[in-house]
N, C-alpha and C positions, 0 to 999 in steps of 0.2 A: 648635927647641929640641932638643937632643941629651941623651938619657938612655940610659946604657949602650950607647952607639954606636948607638942607634936613634932616628930623628927621631919627635918627639911633637908634634901640633899643641895650639895653645893654646886653641884652642875647637873643639868638634864640628862637622862637615861637615853642612850642611843642604841637602837636594836642591833645594828649591824656593824657596831664598832670594832675595827680591825678585821672585818671581812671584807675582801675585794669583790665588788658587786659588779656582775657582769652587766654592762651597759646595754646590749641588745636583748636582753631578759625584758619579761614585762614588768613595769615599774623602772626601769632604768632609764638613762636619759634619752635614748634613741625610740624608746617604745614607753611613753609615760603612761600612766594609769587612765582610765577614762574618767570622765567627768561623772559626778554621783548625781542621778537625775531619778525622778517620780517617787521621790521619798519626802516625809515631813522633815521640818527643820530637826527636830530632836534625833531622827535616825540619821538624819545626814550628818551631825556632829559625833554620832556613835561610830560611824563607818570613817569619818577622818580620825579618830582617835585611834581606831585599827590600823590605818594605815600609818600614823605617826609612830606607833610603837610596836611595830611588826606584827600585829596579830590579824593583818587583812590577809586571806586567801583568796587568791585569783582563781576564776573558774577555767577549766580546762576545755569543758565542754557544756553545752546548754543545759539548764536543769528543768525540771517539770515545775509547772505553773500548778498551785494548790487549787485554783479554780477551775480551768479549762483542762488541766491534766496533758497538755501538751508540752513539748520540751523548747519552751520559749523563752525562758529567764536567761537572759544573758549577763546580768550583772551579779557580782558576788552579794551574799547576805541579803538578797531579794526573795521574796516569797511567791510573787506575783508577776507574770508578763506584765509588759507596758499597756498592750491593749485592754486586759482586764482591769488592772489598776485605773486606768482612765475612765474605763466604761463605769465602773462602780464608784468610782471618786475617792478611791483609798488609796492609801500609803503602801507601796509595793513591798517595804519591807514588814512593818508592824499592823497590817491590814486595817489601821483605824481610820474612821472617816475624818479628813483634813481638809479644811478650806485651802491652806495655802500648802502647795506642792512643789518643791524645789527642782529646778531644772528642767529642760526644755524635752521634749520626746525627740529622738532622732529623726523621725520622720519630718517633722517640724522645722527642724534645724535644715535638712536637706532641701525643703520646700523653700524655705527662706532663702538659701543659697542661688537655688534656680531662679527666682525671682529677681534677686538682685543682679544675675547673671544677664536676664532679659533685659533689665532695666538699662544695664550697662551698653548692652549689644545695641539696643535702639535708640540710645542717646546721641546727642550730638556730641561731636568730637571734645568740644570745650567741657560740657558737662561732663563727659566720660573719664576726662583727664584729672577733672576735680574730684569726682568720686575715688578714682585710683589713688589719687595723692590722700584724700582723707584716710582710707582704708589703711595705706602704707604708715601713715603717722600713728594710726591706732597701733599697728603692729609694733612700729619703733618705741611708742610710749611703753608698751609692756616690756619690751626687751631693755629699755631704760631704766624701769624700776627694778628688774632683775638686776642690772648693773650695779643699781645703787644698793641692794639689799648686799650684793656680794663685798662691795666697798666697804658698807657700814662694818662687817664682820671683819675685815681686814685692820679696820680702826687706825691704831696709831701708826703702823707700819708705813701706810700711804701717806699720812701727815709727814713724817719723817722723810719719805722720799721725795715729797715735793720740797720741803726745807733745803734738802741737799740740791736739789735741781735748782732752786732759787740763789743757794750761795755759789752754785757753779756759774751760774750766769754773771753774778758780780765779782769778776776775778780781780778786780782790783783792790778788793778789801774794803771798800767803802761800804757803807750803809743807806747812802741815798738811791743807789739802783741807776745812776747815771756815768755815763762814762766821761771821765775828766778831758780827756784829748778832744772830743767833739766839743765840751763846753769851752775850752780854750781856743779852738779855731773859731767858733762863734763870736766870741769877745774880740778877737784879733779881726774878723770881717766886719764886726760894730764900730772898731776904733778906725779902721781905712775909711768907712764911710762917712764918719763924723770929720775926718780930717778933708775928704774930699769936699763936703759941704761948705767948710771953713774957707776953703781956697776959692 
């Protein structure tokens, strides 16, 4: 399909189409890829593109940092370890000085988790339950958005299924959605009450 002199695919290319993916391998459902941290926004987008189109190679063992020459680099496509990148204030992939670094350091995340656990531990029972409910609601919201995305992909099939359910509920064949037998019973009760009032 040609648009403005450029070729455009009818549907997006998928890297592993027709290949059964082992869900226990890295990148599978049970072992998802780690969060991209310590890089600038441009490098983050590059790594996301590599993940999307099957060009991302995971590390089997840590690689050498180009500054301190220790085997500390634990993320793919990074050139510097987290401590060196943080110390020099540069992106761990392109080594350029950048004010906005994406993601949090794993040590910072662990420290926040410990602080949160301490806060929950030392809080009153009422406050503790409130915090736990808020945390569970956050997880539920993430799960709900994932479900919505899956439902959007299902599209018309879900709509047709809900229409069939609605039709199955209304077995009279009426379009009003009410049961005619219940309406007749209510009308008879109303008439009996009116006769009782008249007498």
